[in-house]
C-alpha positions in Angstrom: 156.8 144.5 174.8 157.6 144.3 171.1 155.0 142.9 168.5 156.2 139.6 167.0 157.1 139.6 163.4 154.5 137.8 161.3 155.4 134.8 159.5 153.6 135.8 156.3 155.9 136.8 153.6 153.7 137.1 150.6 151.2 139.7 149.3 147.7 138.7 150.4 146.5 140.1 147.1 148.7 138.7 144.4 150.8 136.3 146.5 154.0 138.1 145.5 156.8 137.7 148.1 158.0 140.6 150.1 160.3 141.0 153.1 158.7 141.8 156.4 160.3 144.5 158.6 160.2 144.7 162.4 157.6 147.0 163.9 156.1 147.6 160.5 152.6 146.5 159.8 151.6 148.4 156.6 153.0 147.4 153.3 152.5 148.2 149.6 153.0 145.3 147.2 155.7 146.0 144.8 154.0 143.8 142.1 150.3 144.6 142.1 150.5 148.0 144.0 148.0 147.1 146.6 148.4 148.2 150.2 147.6 145.9 153.0 148.1 145.7 156.8 149.4 142.8 158.6 147.2 143.5 161.6 144.2 142.4 159.6 142.4 145.5 157.9 140.8 144.9 154.5 143.1 145.4 151.7 142.5 148.4 149.5 141.3 147.9 145.9 144.3 147.2 143.8 145.3 149.8 141.3 145.5 149.2 137.6 147.9 146.6 136.6 151.1 147.6 135.0 150.9 148.4 131.3 152.7 145.3 130.2 150.4 143.1 132.1 147.3 145.0 131.0 148.3 144.7 127.3 148.9 141.1 127.8 145.5 140.5 129.2 143.8 142.6 126.4 145.5 140.6 123.7 144.4 137.4 125.3 140.8 138.6 125.4 140.8 139.7 121.8 142.4 136.4 120.7 139.7 134.5 122.6 136.9 136.4 120.9 138.4 136.0 117.5 138.8 132.3 118.0 135.2 132.1 119.0 134.1 133.9 115.9 136.1 131.7 113.7 134.8 128.6 115.3 131.2 129.8 115.0 131.6 130.6 111.3 133.2 127.2 110.6 130.5 125.4 112.5 127.8 127.3 110.6 129.4 126.4 107.3 129.7 122.8 108.2 126.0 122.8 109.3 125.0 124.2 106.0 127.1 121.6 104.0 125.7 118.7 106.0 122.2 119.9 105.9 122.3 120.5 109.6 120.8 118.5 112.3 117.1 117.9 112.4 116.3 121.3 113.5 112.7 122.2 114.1 111.4 124.3 111.2 109.5 127.4 112.1 105.8 127.0 111.8 104.2 129.0 109.0 102.4 132.0 110.2 98.7 131.3 110.1 96.6 133.5 107.9 94.8 136.3 109.7 91.4 135.4 110.9 88.7 136.2 108.4 86.8 139.3 109.4 83.1 138.6 109.0 81.4 140.8 106.4 77.9 142.0 106.5 76.0 140.4 103.6 73.5 142.6 102.0 70.0 141.1 101.5 69.3 139.9 98.0 67.9 142.6 95.7 64.5 141.6 94.5 64.0 143.2 91.0 60.9 145.4 90.9 58.4 145.5 88.0 59.9 146.8 84.7 59.3 150.5 84.1 56.2 151.3 82.1 56.9 152.3 78.5 56.5 156.0 77.9 53.0 156.9 77.0 52.6 158.1 73.4 52.0 161.7 72.9 48.6 163.0 71.9 47.6 162.0 68.4 47.9 164.8 65.9 45.0 164.7 63.4 43.8 167.2 60.9 40.2 167.9 60.1 39.9 167.4 56.3 36.2 167.2 55.8 35.1 169.0 52.7 31.6 167.8 52.8 29.1 167.7 55.7 30.1 166.0 58.9 27.6 163.5 60.4 26.2 164.7 63.7 24.8 161.6 65.4 24.9 160.1 68.9 27.5 157.3 68.4 28.0 156.2 72.0 24.5 156.6 73.3 25.2 159.3 75.9 22.5 161.7 74.7 25.0 164.1 73.1 25.5 164.4 69.4 28.9 163.1 68.4 30.9 164.1 65.3 31.8 161.8 62.4 33.9 163.2 59.6 37.0 162.9 57.4 40.4 163.4 59.1 44.0 162.9 58.0 47.1 161.8 59.8 50.8 162.0 58.9 52.4 158.6 59.0 56.1 159.6 58.5 57.7 158.0 55.5 54.4 156.4 54.5 52.8 159.8 53.8 49.3 160.9 54.8 46.5 158.6 55.6 42.8 159.6 55.2 40.0 158.0 57.1 36.7 158.5 58.7 36.7 158.9 62.5 34.1 159.4 65.2 34.7 161.9 68.1 32.8 162.2 71.4 30.6 165.3 71.5 31.5 166.0 75.1 35.3 165.4 75.3 36.1 165.6 71.6 38.3 162.5 72.0 38.4 159.9 69.2 35.9 157.0 69.6 37.0 155.0 66.6 38.5 155.2 63.2 37.8 153.4 59.9 40.5 151.8 57.8 42.3 154.3 55.5 40.3 155.5 52.5 41.3 154.4 49.1 42.3 156.5 46.1 44.9 159.2 45.4 42.7 162.1 46.4 40.6 160.7 49.2 40.0 164.2 50.7 37.7 165.0 47.8 35.6 161.9 47.6 35.4 160.6 51.3 32.0 161.6 52.6 29.8 160.3 55.3 26.1 160.4 56.3 24.0 158.8 59.0 20.9 156.8 58.1 18.9 154.1 59.8 21.3 153.6 62.7 24.2 153.1 60.3 26.8 155.2 58.5 27.3 155.4 54.7 30.8 156.3 53.6 32.0 157.0 50.1 35.5 156.5 48.7 36.8 157.2 45.2 35.0 154.3 43.5 33.1 152.7 46.4 30.3 153.3 48.8 30.5 151.5 52.2 28.1 150.6 55.0 29.7 151.1 58.5 28.5 150.1 61.9 27.6 153.2 63.9 29.1 152.2 67.2 32.5 150.9 66.0 33.0 152.0 62.4 33.3 148.4 61.3 32.7 147.9 57.5 29.6 145.8 57.0 29.3 145.9 53.2 30.3 147.7 50.0 29.1 148.5 46.5 31.4 149.5 43.7 30.8 152.8 41.8 31.4 153.4 38.1 33.1 156.7 38.8 33.9 159.1 41.7 31.1 160.0 44.1 30.0 163.6 44.3 27.4 163.7 47.0 25.5 161.6 49.5 21.9 162.7 50.1 18.9 161.3 52.0 15.8 161.6 49.9 13.0 163.5 51.7 10.8 161.0 53.7 13.2 158.1 53.2 14.3 156.3 56.4 16.5 153.5 55.0 18.2 154.7 51.8 20.9 157.1 50.7 21.1 158.5 47.2 24.7 158.5 45.8 25.4 161.1 43.1 28.2 159.9 40.8 30.2 162.1 38.4 29.3 160.0 35.3 25.6 160.3 36.2 25.4 156.5 37.0 23.7 157.4 40.3 22.6 154.8 42.8 20.1 154.4 45.7 22.0 152.6 48.4 19.9 150.4 50.8 21.3 150.5 54.4 19.5 147.4 55.4 21.1 145.1 52.8 24.2 147.0 51.7 22.9 146.7 48.1 22.2 149.4 45.5 20.0 150.0 42.5 20.2 152.5 39.7 18.6 155.9 40.4 19.3 158.2 37.5 17.0 161.0 38.6 18.0 163.0 41.7 15.4 163.2 44.5 14.1 166.6 45.4 16.8 168.7 47.1 19.6 166.3 46.3 20.8 167.4 42.9 24.0 169.5 43.0 23.7 172.8 41.1 26.1 173.0 38.1 29.0 175.4 38.3 28.1 178.8 37.0 29.0 182.5 37.5 26.5 182.3 40.4 28.5 179.6 42.2 29.3 181.0 45.6 32.4 179.0 46.3 33.5 175.8 44.5 34.7 174.3 47.8 31.4 175.0 49.7 29.8 171.7 50.6 26.9 170.9 48.4 25.3 169.1 51.4 25.0 172.3 53.4 21.3 173.0 54.2 21.8 176.8 53.5 22.3 177.6 49.8 24.7 180.3 48.7 25.0 182.2 45.4 26.8 185.2 44.0 24.2 187.8 43.1 23.8 191.6 42.9 20.0 191.3 42.9 18.5 191.0 46.4 14.8 190.8 46.9 14.7 194.6 46.9 17.3 197.4 46.6 18.6 199.1 49.7 20.0 202.6 49.1 23.8 202.5 49.3 23.9 198.7 49.7 25.8 196.7 47.0 24.9 193.1 47.4 27.5 190.3 46.6 26.3 187.1 48.3 22.9 185.7 49.1 22.3 182.9 51.6 18.9 181.2 51.7 17.2 178.7 54.0 13.6 178.3 55.4 12.4 181.2 53.2 14.8 183.7 54.7 17.5 185.5 52.7 20.7 186.9 54.2 22.4 189.5 52.0 26.1 190.3 52.4 27.8 193.2 50.6 29.4 196.6 50.9 28.4 200.3 51.0 28.4 202.1 47.7 29.2 204.8 46.7 31.9 206.0 49.1 34.4 204.1 51.2 33.6 200.4 51.2 32.2 199.2 54.5 30.9 195.6 55.0 27.1 195.5 55.3 24.5 192.9 56.2 20.7 192.7 55.6 18.0 190.1 56.3 14.8 189.5 54.3 11.8 187.6 55.7 10.0 185.0 53.6 7.7 186.6 51.0 8.7 190.1 52.0 10.7 192.4 49.7 11.4 194.9 52.4 14.3 193.9 54.6 13.6 193.1 58.3 16.8 195.0 59.1 20.1 196.0 57.6 23.3 197.4 59.2 27.0 197.6 59.2 28.3 194.0 59.8 29.6 194.9 63.3 29.1 197.7 65.8 32.9 198.4 65.8 34.2 201.5 64.2 33.6 201.1 60.4 37.1 202.3 59.7 38.5 199.3 61.6 36.7 196.8 59.3 38.2 195.3 56.2 36.6 196.9 53.1 35.4 193.7 51.5 32.0 191.9 51.6 31.8 189.0 54.1 31.9 185.6 52.4 30.6 183.2 55.1 27.1 183.5 56.7 24.5 181.2 58.2 20.8 181.4 59.0 19.1 179.5 61.8 15.6 179.6 63.3 16.5 182.5 65.7 19.8 184.0 64.6 22.2 184.8 61.8 25.9 184.3 61.9 28.4 186.3 59.8 32.2 186.0 59.6 34.0 189.3 58.9 37.6 190.6 59.2 39.3 193.6 60.6 41.8 195.6 58.7 44.3 194.7 61.5 43.4 192.2 64.1 42.1 189.0 62.4 38.7 187.6 61.9 35.5 187.8 64.0 32.3 185.8 64.2 29.2 187.8 65.1 25.7 186.5 66.1 22.6 188.7 65.6 19.0 188.2 66.4 17.1 186.9 63.4 14.2 189.3 63.6 15.7 192.4 65.1 19.3 192.3 64.1 20.5 193.0 67.6 24.0 191.9 68.4 24.0 188.9 70.7 27.8 188.4 70.8 30.8 189.3 68.7 34.0 187.2 69.3 37.4 186.7 67.6 37.7 183.6 65.6 39.9 180.8 67.1 42.4 181.2 64.2 43.8 184.5 63.1 45.2 183.5 59.7 43.5 184.1 56.4 39.9 182.9 55.9 40.4 181.8 52.3 40.0 178.1 53.3 36.8 178.7 55.2 33.5 178.2 53.2 30.7 177.4 55.7 29.6 177.2 59.3 27.5 174.4 60.8 25.0 175.5 63.6 23.0 172.8 65.4 22.2 171.6 68.9 23.2 174.8 70.6 26.7 174.7 69.0 28.6 176.4 66.2 31.0 174.3 64.3 33.8 176.3 62.6 36.0 174.3 60.2 39.2 176.1 59.3 42.9 175.4 58.7 42.9 171.6 59.5 40.8 172.0 62.6 37.1 171.9 63.6 36.4 174.5 66.4 33.3 174.1 68.5 31.7 177.2 70.0 28.8 177.7 72.4 26.0 179.2 70.3 24.6 181.1 73.3 27.8 182.8 74.4 30.3 182.4 71.5 32.8 180.8 73.9 35.0 178.0 72.5 34.2 174.7 74.2 36.4 172.3 72.3 37.5 171.1 68.9 39.1 168.4 66.7 42.5 168.7 65.2 43.5 171.5 67.5 46.6 171.5 69.8 
């Protein structure tokens, strides 16, 4: 039985009309190119539209997009001209949250730094007279009071009296600067009745022993030459004045009275060919004179200097005739024959300088002599007073010339050696240096 012809006459895809044929169920649309079946199977996906139709559709799409762009631009311009509707403004970006910082604790300022300590004071020992050896601070040791100088920069040099501890050699006190253009010649000091008497160019002063404070003064008619304690006097000091207007100064009242005649042992010998050295302190207890006449002659011994104290005589000279070698001899009181005599040192005589020693000293149990080597500096030797045996023989603290050295001071188990702006202190038993003043 034949299949009835369907009534449909259009493409199920594009609705284009077509002419059905008998006994044919499969068709291809002549307009859209899709195949379909009249029995009901799903139509196949249509192919691409014809070129004309595709171009037409593309133009329509492009035109629509262009129109939208133009309309959008016009709308934006109008919105700008009118100020636009009340559009919500964007909120400002909040600042970033503050990051907490660690706060350092407050700095508490410490105490201000201490000022730098001044360097050690540089003093020079300028004593041309006799230092005062007296216990200033009451510790049982003799202290040293004497004339020193200090450079004050542009102000020049200041001269004053100062006290130094006998154990540490540190300064205990100083007086005010001495007056006069040449204070080093006229500033002298002596201890009496628990006080100090100090002379200046035209003044004599009374000082407190413990502090150096000035307690009184008496004017002088001329420069002082010497301070001396009369034998047996416990309160006064005799002041020798250049113009012979001498005074006796009372340490209890700081007053003075004329004393034209010198007490025994206080008069300064006048200068003469026998003067040992013009710079030698007149206050030294040991006298010195140039003389070629010892108590008795010693064969081959040419005497040049004689030192006397306590009845003993120390002769210093050289060998003669022949090569000069320094010699030493000692005479006992009332004895013309020497106790002993010898070369000044036990060193090889050819090593010794061929001149007579100029500095010597006599104590109750020893003699001290300063001599020089031809090469090697100066030495100080101690010999036994009665036998001449060498106790020690040591080099001097200074190796420069001895022309400025005129005397030694030996007391209280110590030897005081003033030379070249310093006062060296040696142990009298060993010769070892134990301190000094004006030394670096």
